[in-house]
C-alpha positions, 0 to 999 in steps of 0.5 A, spaced: 500 500 500 502 506 498 501 513 502 498 516 496 492 512 497 490 517 502 488 523 498 489 530 500 482 533 498 479 527 502 483 528 508 482 535 508 474 534 508 475 529 514 479 534 518 474 539 517 468 535 519 471 532 525 473 536 531 475 530 536 479 526 531 483 529 524 488 526 519 492 531 515 498 531 510 504 534 512 506 537 505 508 544 502 502 549 503 498 545 507 495 548 514 499 543 518 505 544 514 505 551 515 503 551 522 509 547 524 514 552 522 512 557 528 513 555 535 506 554 538 503 550 544 499 544 542 492 543 544 491 536 543 495 529 542 498 529 536 502 523 532 507 526 526 509 520 521 515 523 517 515 518 511 520 521 506 526 524 508 530 526 514 529 533 518 529 536 525 524 538 530 523 541 536 519 539 542 519 543 548 526 547 546 529 540 545 532 539 538 531 532 535 534 530 528 530 524 525 530 520 519 524 517 514 520 512 518 520 516 524 513 517 529 513 523 534 508 522 539 506 529 542 501 531 548 497 537 550 501 543 552 508 541 549 511 547 545 513 544 538 516 547 531 520 545 525 527 547 525 528 551 518 531 547 513 529 540 511 522 539 512 520 532 510 512 530 508 508 525 512 502 524 515 499 528 522 494 525 526 491 529 532 485 528 537 483 531 543 484 528 550 477 526 550 478 521 544 483 518 548 480 518 555 478 511 556 482 509 562 478 504 564 483 498 563 491 498 564 492 497 557 489 504 556 493 507 561 499 504 558 497 507 551 496 514 554 501 514 559 507 510 556 507 511 549 505 518 549 510 519 555 514 524 552 517 528 558 522 523 561 524 520 554 525 521 547 518 523 544 519 519 537 520 512 535 522 509 528 518 504 524 521 499 520 518 496 514 515 490 518 510 495 522 509 500 516 504 496 512 500 494 518 500 501 520 498 504 513 492 499 513 490 502 519 491 509 517 487 508 511 481 504 515 481 511 519 481 515 513 475 511 510 471 511 517 472 519 517 468 520 511 462 516 514 461 520 520 453 518 519 455 511 520 453 507 526 458 507 532 462 512 528 466 515 534 467 508 537 469 505 531 474 510 530 477 509 537 478 502 536 482 503 530 486 508 533 487 503 539 489 498 534 494 503 531 497 505 538 497 497 540 501 495 534 506 501 536 506 499 543 508 491 541 513 493 537 517 497 542 522 503 542 529 504 540 533 497 541 537 500 547 531 503 551 528 499 556 520 498 555 515 498 561 511 491 561 504 491 563 505 485 567 510 488 572 507 491 578 513 496 579 511 498 571 504 498 573 505 503 579 510 507 575 504 508 569 499 510 574 503 515 578 504 518 571 497 518 570 495 521 577 501 526 576 499 529 569 492 530 572 494 533 579 501 536 578 499 543 579 496 542 586 499 536 589 507 536 590 509 531 595 510 523 594 505 522 600 500 526 595 500 521 590 501 515 594 494 517 597 491 517 590 494 510 588 492 507 595 499 505 597 504 507 601 510 512 600 515 507 601 511 502 595 511 508 590 518 510 591 520 502 590 516 502 584 518 508 581 526 506 583 525 499 579 521 502 573 525 508 572 531 508 576 529 515 579 525 517 585 517 520 585 519 527 588 524 528 582 519 526 577 514 531 580 519 536 580 521 535 573 514 536 571 513 542 575 519 545 572 517 543 565 511 547 566 514 553 569 519 553 563 513 553 558 509 558 561 515 563 562 518 562 555 511 562 551 506 566 556 505 573 558 503 571 565 507 574 571 512 570 575 507 570 581 501 568 577 505 562 574 507 561 582 500 561 584 498 557 577 502 551 579 500 551 586 505 555 590 502 559 596 508 564 596 511 566 589 518 566 593 518 559 594 516 558 587 522 562 585 527 558 590 524 552 587 525 554 580 532 556 581 534 549 584 531 546 578 534 550 573 540 554 576 536 560 574 532 565 576 525 565 573 526 572 570 533 571 567 530 564 564 525 568 561 530 574 558 
C-alpha cells in the first residue's frame, strides 16, 4: 500500500468535519505544514509520521534530528516547531484528550501514559518496514471511517482503530537500547499510574505522600516502584514536571512570575522562585530574558 492512497482533498474534508479526531498531510502549503514552522503550544495529542526524508524538530526547546520512518508522539501543552531547513512530508494525526480518555483498563493507561510519555524520554520512535504496512492499513481504515461520520458507532469505531494503531506501536517497542515498561510488572504498573495521577494533579499536589494517597499505597511502595521502573525517585519526577511547566509558561506566556507561582500551586511566589532556581540554576526572570 502506498501513502498516496490517502488523498489530500479527502483528508482535508475529514479534518474539517471532525473536531475530536483529524488526519492531515504534512506537505508544502498545507495548514499543518505551515503551522509547524512557528513555535506554538499544542492543544491536543498529536502523532507526526515523517515518511520521506530526514529533518529536525523541536519539542519543548529540545532539538531532535530524525530520519524517514520516524513517529513523534506529542501531548497537550508541549511547545513544538520545525527547525528551518529540511522539512520532510508525512502524515499528522491529532485528537483531543477526550478521544483518548478511556482509562478504564491498564492497557489504556499504558497507551496514554507510556507511549505518549514524552517528558522523561525521547518523544519519537522509528518504524521499520515490518510495522509500516500494518500501520498504513490502519491509517487508511481511519481515513475511510472519517468520511462516514453518519455511520453507526462512528466515534467508537474510530477509537478502536486508533487503539489498534497505538497497540501495534506499543508491541513493537522503542529504540533497541531503551528499556520498555511491561504491563505485567507491578513496579511498571505503579510507575504508569503515578504518571497518570501526576499529569492530572501536578499543579496542586507536590509531595510523594500526595500521590501515594491517590494510588492507595504507601510512600515507601511508590518510591520502590518508581526506583525499579525508572531508576529515579517520585519527588524528582514531580519536580521535573513542575519545572517543565514553569519553563513553558515563562518562555511562551505573558503571565507574571507570581501568577505562574500561584498557577502551579505555590502559596508564596518566593518559594516558587527558590524552587525554580534549584531546578534550573536560574532565576525565573533571567530564564525568561
